[in-house]
N, C-alpha and C positions, 0 to 999 in steps of 0.2 A: 503494500500500500504506500500511501504517501502521508504527508502531514496535513491534517485537517485543521484549517485556521478559520474559524467562523468570524464573520464581520457583520456589523449592524450599520445600516445606513438610514438616516432620516432625510427625506428629500432626495434620495439617490437609490437607484437600483444597482449601482456598481460602486459601493463605498471604497475609497482608497486607503482607509485606515481600519483598524479593528472597530473603532467607533467613529463614524463620520456624520457631520451635520452639514448639509448643503442648503443654503438659504434661498436660492433661486431668485425670483423677482419680487421680493418684499420691499416695502418702502424703506429708504435709507435711514429714516428716523426710528425704525423698529429694531430692537436688539435681536441678535441671532441666538443668543443663549443667555438665560437668566436663572439664578438661584435666589430664592427669597422665601420669607416666611409666608405661610398660607394667609391669604386675604389682605396682603400688604402690597404696596407698590414701591417699597424700599428694598432694593436688592442687596444681597450679601455679595454677589458676584455677577458681573454682566460683561458680555462681549458685544460691542456695537458692530453693526452691519457695514456701514460705509467705509470706515477706516481701520477696523480691526482692533480698536482700542479696548483694553481690558480694565475694568474697574472693580475694586474691592470696597464695599460699603458705600458705593456711589452709583447713581444711575447715569451720570454724565461725566465719564472720564475725559479729562482734557489733554491726555498724552497717551503714549503707547501703554503705560502701566500707571494707574492712578490708585492711590490708597487714601481714603478719607478717614482720618483718625490716626492713631499711633500705629507704628509698625515695629516689630521686633526682628532683628537679624541676629541669629545666635552664632554665626560663624563669620567668615570674611564678607565684607561689603566692598565690592570693587566698582569703581566708576572712572570714566575718562574725564568727565566734567561734573561738577556738583553746584547746583543753584539752590540756596536755602531761602525760603520766603518767610521763615519764622526763626525761632531760636534753635541753635544746634548745641547740644550738650555732649561732652565726651569725657570718659574716665581715664583712658590711656590713649595717647595719640602718637603714632610712629609715622614719620614722613621723611622724604628725601629732600624736598624743597617746598618752601611756602612763601608766596608772594602776597602781600596785602592787596586786597581788592580783586583777587582772581580766584 
């Protein structure tokens, strides 16, 4: 025999992943995927249709990945650029170079 690899497709008869959602021609203002509490319109997790933005605790993510509220990173947090729009607190800070204003 061979390897049987079942897949599930929503909006597709030929899913390209084990679990695929293909949104087709829905309005660009409609989310593709939402997880929320029953009876609420406040999502815990949302993927928007037009731009692929992902939001956690927000229905309107403003960038590729948006978190509304606090976030906890328990291992390394790597970034090429960091823009802080609020207060940044650190306990231990290792860096190779730091320039004021950048």
